[in-house]
Chimera marker file (.cmm) of the C-alpha trace (Angstrom):
<marker_set name="trace">
<marker id="1" x="-153.259" y="-136.722" z="-115.093" r="1" g="1" b="0" radius="0.5"/>
<marker id="2" x="-151.685" y="-135.272" z="-111.963" r="1" g="1" b="0" radius="0.5"/>
<marker id="3" x="-149.183" y="-137.375" z="-110.236" r="1" g="1" b="0" radius="0.5"/>
<marker id="4" x="-148.113" y="-135.419" z="-107.079" r="1" g="1" b="0" radius="0.5"/>
<marker id="5" x="-144.544" y="-137.027" z="-106.701" r="1" g="1" b="0" radius="0.5"/>
<marker id="6" x="-144.106" y="-136.495" z="-102.625" r="1" g="1" b="0" radius="0.5"/>
<marker id="7" x="-147.275" y="-137.705" z="-102.220" r="1" g="1" b="0" radius="0.5"/>
<marker id="8" x="-146.535" y="-140.763" z="-104.424" r="1" g="1" b="0" radius="0.5"/>
<marker id="9" x="-143.621" y="-141.703" z="-102.083" r="1" g="1" b="0" radius="0.5"/>
<marker id="10" x="-145.720" y="-142.133" z="-99.222" r="1" g="1" b="0" radius="0.5"/>
<marker id="11" x="-147.548" y="-144.651" z="-100.713" r="1" g="1" b="0" radius="0.5"/>
<marker id="12" x="-145.907" y="-148.380" z="-101.130" r="1" g="1" b="0" radius="0.5"/>
<marker id="13" x="-144.301" y="-148.850" z="-104.580" r="1" g="1" b="0" radius="0.5"/>
<marker id="14" x="-146.914" y="-152.234" z="-104.979" r="1" g="1" b="0" radius="0.5"/>
<marker id="15" x="-149.294" y="-149.365" z="-105.272" r="1" g="1" b="0" radius="0.5"/>
<marker id="16" x="-147.955" y="-147.165" z="-107.973" r="1" g="1" b="0" radius="0.5"/>
<marker id="17" x="-148.940" y="-149.068" z="-110.890" r="1" g="1" b="0" radius="0.5"/>
<marker id="18" x="-152.714" y="-148.753" z="-110.486" r="1" g="1" b="0" radius="0.5"/>
<marker id="19" x="-152.505" y="-145.029" z="-109.763" r="1" g="1" b="0" radius="0.5"/>
<marker id="20" x="-153.565" y="-142.738" z="-112.973" r="1" g="1" b="0" radius="0.5"/>
<marker id="21" x="-153.568" y="-139.507" z="-110.396" r="1" g="1" b="0" radius="0.5"/>
<marker id="22" x="-152.822" y="-138.832" z="-107.182" r="1" g="1" b="0" radius="0.5"/>
<marker id="23" x="-153.048" y="-135.285" z="-105.277" r="1" g="1" b="0" radius="0.5"/>
<marker id="24" x="-153.916" y="-133.472" z="-102.311" r="1" g="1" b="0" radius="0.5"/>
<marker id="25" x="-156.232" y="-130.320" z="-102.139" r="1" g="1" b="0" radius="0.5"/>
<marker id="26" x="-158.599" y="-128.405" z="-99.865" r="1" g="1" b="0" radius="0.5"/>
<marker id="27" x="-160.618" y="-131.218" z="-99.408" r="1" g="1" b="0" radius="0.5"/>
<marker id="28" x="-158.074" y="-133.928" z="-98.441" r="1" g="1" b="0" radius="0.5"/>
<marker id="29" x="-156.006" y="-136.445" z="-100.389" r="1" g="1" b="0" radius="0.5"/>
<marker id="30" x="-156.853" y="-137.671" z="-103.691" r="1" g="1" b="0" radius="0.5"/>
<marker id="31" x="-156.198" y="-141.134" z="-105.782" r="1" g="1" b="0" radius="0.5"/>
<marker id="32" x="-157.566" y="-142.451" z="-109.200" r="1" g="1" b="0" radius="0.5"/>
<marker id="33" x="-156.879" y="-146.021" z="-110.083" r="1" g="1" b="0" radius="0.5"/>
<marker id="34" x="-156.995" y="-147.544" z="-113.487" r="1" g="1" b="0" radius="0.5"/>
<marker id="35" x="-154.273" y="-149.233" z="-115.841" r="1" g="1" b="0" radius="0.5"/>
<marker id="36" x="-156.355" y="-152.970" z="-114.909" r="1" g="1" b="0" radius="0.5"/>
<marker id="37" x="-157.167" y="-152.251" z="-111.296" r="1" g="1" b="0" radius="0.5"/>
<marker id="38" x="-159.928" y="-151.757" z="-108.964" r="1" g="1" b="0" radius="0.5"/>
<marker id="39" x="-161.066" y="-150.699" z="-106.108" r="1" g="1" b="0" radius="0.5"/>
<marker id="40" x="-162.790" y="-153.610" z="-103.794" r="1" g="1" b="0" radius="0.5"/>
<marker id="41" x="-165.359" y="-153.222" z="-101.089" r="1" g="1" b="0" radius="0.5"/>
<marker id="42" x="-164.419" y="-149.183" z="-101.352" r="1" g="1" b="0" radius="0.5"/>
<marker id="43" x="-167.495" y="-146.644" z="-101.717" r="1" g="1" b="0" radius="0.5"/>
<marker id="44" x="-166.304" y="-146.108" z="-105.384" r="1" g="1" b="0" radius="0.5"/>
<marker id="45" x="-164.321" y="-148.423" z="-107.476" r="1" g="1" b="0" radius="0.5"/>
<marker id="46" x="-161.704" y="-146.014" z="-109.315" r="1" g="1" b="0" radius="0.5"/>
<marker id="47" x="-161.486" y="-143.584" z="-106.970" r="1" g="1" b="0" radius="0.5"/>
<marker id="48" x="-159.736" y="-142.931" z="-103.448" r="1" g="1" b="0" radius="0.5"/>
<marker id="49" x="-160.937" y="-140.261" z="-101.392" r="1" g="1" b="0" radius="0.5"/>
<marker id="50" x="-159.887" y="-139.416" z="-97.401" r="1" g="1" b="0" radius="0.5"/>
<marker id="51" x="-159.576" y="-136.855" z="-95.140" r="1" g="1" b="0" radius="0.5"/>
<marker id="52" x="-156.399" y="-138.042" z="-93.650" r="1" g="1" b="0" radius="0.5"/>
<marker id="53" x="-153.582" y="-139.325" z="-95.013" r="1" g="1" b="0" radius="0.5"/>
<marker id="54" x="-153.455" y="-142.325" z="-92.415" r="1" g="1" b="0" radius="0.5"/>
<marker id="55" x="-157.308" y="-142.987" z="-93.699" r="1" g="1" b="0" radius="0.5"/>
<marker id="56" x="-155.542" y="-142.417" z="-97.259" r="1" g="1" b="0" radius="0.5"/>
<marker id="57" x="-152.627" y="-145.121" z="-97.262" r="1" g="1" b="0" radius="0.5"/>
<marker id="58" x="-155.200" y="-147.889" z="-95.772" r="1" g="1" b="0" radius="0.5"/>
<marker id="59" x="-157.669" y="-147.776" z="-98.619" r="1" g="1" b="0" radius="0.5"/>
<marker id="60" x="-155.120" y="-148.873" z="-101.064" r="1" g="1" b="0" radius="0.5"/>
<marker id="61" x="-155.299" y="-152.336" z="-99.245" r="1" g="1" b="0" radius="0.5"/>
<marker id="62" x="-158.469" y="-152.711" z="-101.235" r="1" g="1" b="0" radius="0.5"/>
<marker id="63" x="-156.852" y="-151.998" z="-104.599" r="1" g="1" b="0" radius="0.5"/>
<marker id="64" x="-157.248" y="-155.541" z="-106.836" r="1" g="1" b="0" radius="0.5"/>
<marker id="65" x="-156.517" y="-156.741" z="-110.496" r="1" g="1" b="0" radius="0.5"/>
<marker id="66" x="-159.590" y="-156.371" z="-112.796" r="1" g="1" b="0" radius="0.5"/>
<link id1="1" id2="2" r="1" g="1" b="0" radius="0.2"/>
<link id1="2" id2="3" r="1" g="1" b="0" radius="0.2"/>
<link id1="3" id2="4" r="1" g="1" b="0" radius="0.2"/>
<link id1="4" id2="5" r="1" g="1" b="0" radius="0.2"/>
<link id1="5" id2="6" r="1" g="1" b="0" radius="0.2"/>
<link id1="6" id2="7" r="1" g="1" b="0" radius="0.2"/>
<link id1="7" id2="8" r="1" g="1" b="0" radius="0.2"/>
<link id1="8" id2="9" r="1" g="1" b="0" radius="0.2"/>
<link id1="9" id2="10" r="1" g="1" b="0" radius="0.2"/>
<link id1="10" id2="11" r="1" g="1" b="0" radius="0.2"/>
<link id1="11" id2="12" r="1" g="1" b="0" radius="0.2"/>
<link id1="12" id2="13" r="1" g="1" b="0" radius="0.2"/>
<link id1="13" id2="14" r="1" g="1" b="0" radius="0.2"/>
<link id1="14" id2="15" r="1" g="1" b="0" radius="0.2"/>
<link id1="15" id2="16" r="1" g="1" b="0" radius="0.2"/>
<link id1="16" id2="17" r="1" g="1" b="0" radius="0.2"/>
<link id1="17" id2="18" r="1" g="1" b="0" radius="0.2"/>
<link id1="18" id2="19" r="1" g="1" b="0" radius="0.2"/>
<link id1="19" id2="20" r="1" g="1" b="0" radius="0.2"/>
<link id1="20" id2="21" r="1" g="1" b="0" radius="0.2"/>
<link id1="21" id2="22" r="1" g="1" b="0" radius="0.2"/>
<link id1="22" id2="23" r="1" g="1" b="0" radius="0.2"/>
<link id1="23" id2="24" r="1" g="1" b="0" radius="0.2"/>
<link id1="24" id2="25" r="1" g="1" b="0" radius="0.2"/>
<link id1="25" id2="26" r="1" g="1" b="0" radius="0.2"/>
<link id1="26" id2="27" r="1" g="1" b="0" radius="0.2"/>
<link id1="27" id2="28" r="1" g="1" b="0" radius="0.2"/>
<link id1="28" id2="29" r="1" g="1" b="0" radius="0.2"/>
<link id1="29" id2="30" r="1" g="1" b="0" radius="0.2"/>
<link id1="30" id2="31" r="1" g="1" b="0" radius="0.2"/>
<link id1="31" id2="32" r="1" g="1" b="0" radius="0.2"/>
<link id1="32" id2="33" r="1" g="1" b="0" radius="0.2"/>
<link id1="33" id2="34" r="1" g="1" b="0" radius="0.2"/>
<link id1="34" id2="35" r="1" g="1" b="0" radius="0.2"/>
<link id1="35" id2="36" r="1" g="1" b="0" radius="0.2"/>
<link id1="36" id2="37" r="1" g="1" b="0" radius="0.2"/>
<link id1="37" id2="38" r="1" g="1" b="0" radius="0.2"/>
<link id1="38" id2="39" r="1" g="1" b="0" radius="0.2"/>
<link id1="39" id2="40" r="1" g="1" b="0" radius="0.2"/>
<link id1="40" id2="41" r="1" g="1" b="0" radius="0.2"/>
<link id1="41" id2="42" r="1" g="1" b="0" radius="0.2"/>
<link id1="42" id2="43" r="1" g="1" b="0" radius="0.2"/>
<link id1="43" id2="44" r="1" g="1" b="0" radius="0.2"/>
<link id1="44" id2="45" r="1" g="1" b="0" radius="0.2"/>
<link id1="45" id2="46" r="1" g="1" b="0" radius="0.2"/>
<link id1="46" id2="47" r="1" g="1" b="0" radius="0.2"/>
<link id1="47" id2="48" r="1" g="1" b="0" radius="0.2"/>
<link id1="48" id2="49" r="1" g="1" b="0" radius="0.2"/>
<link id1="49" id2="50" r="1" g="1" b="0" radius="0.2"/>
<link id1="50" id2="51" r="1" g="1" b="0" radius="0.2"/>
<link id1="51" id2="52" r="1" g="1" b="0" radius="0.2"/>
<link id1="52" id2="53" r="1" g="1" b="0" radius="0.2"/>
<link id1="53" id2="54" r="1" g="1" b="0" radius="0.2"/>
<link id1="54" id2="55" r="1" g="1" b="0" radius="0.2"/>
<link id1="55" id2="56" r="1" g="1" b="0" radius="0.2"/>
<link id1="56" id2="57" r="1" g="1" b="0" radius="0.2"/>
<link id1="57" id2="58" r="1" g="1" b="0" radius="0.2"/>
<link id1="58" id2="59" r="1" g="1" b="0" radius="0.2"/>
<link id1="59" id2="60" r="1" g="1" b="0" radius="0.2"/>
<link id1="60" id2="61" r="1" g="1" b="0" radius="0.2"/>
<link id1="61" id2="62" r="1" g="1" b="0" radius="0.2"/>
<link id1="62" id2="63" r="1" g="1" b="0" radius="0.2"/>
<link id1="63" id2="64" r="1" g="1" b="0" radius="0.2"/>
<link id1="64" id2="65" r="1" g="1" b="0" radius="0.2"/>
<link id1="65" id2="66" r="1" g="1" b="0" radius="0.2"/>
</marker_set>
């Protein structure tokens, strides 16, 4: 599980426990959600993928406890 520390530091700490992997590649920003959490109202239950950092950060508001 990859955790890009620089990118993780841009995400509010209250979401850190839910993130199993977070990174950026040529396709955008990625985060995998687990540890008893899921995404509600997002197109995937456990994966955040956005092209921009702004949209990526907004998606974390959709994380809820399972």
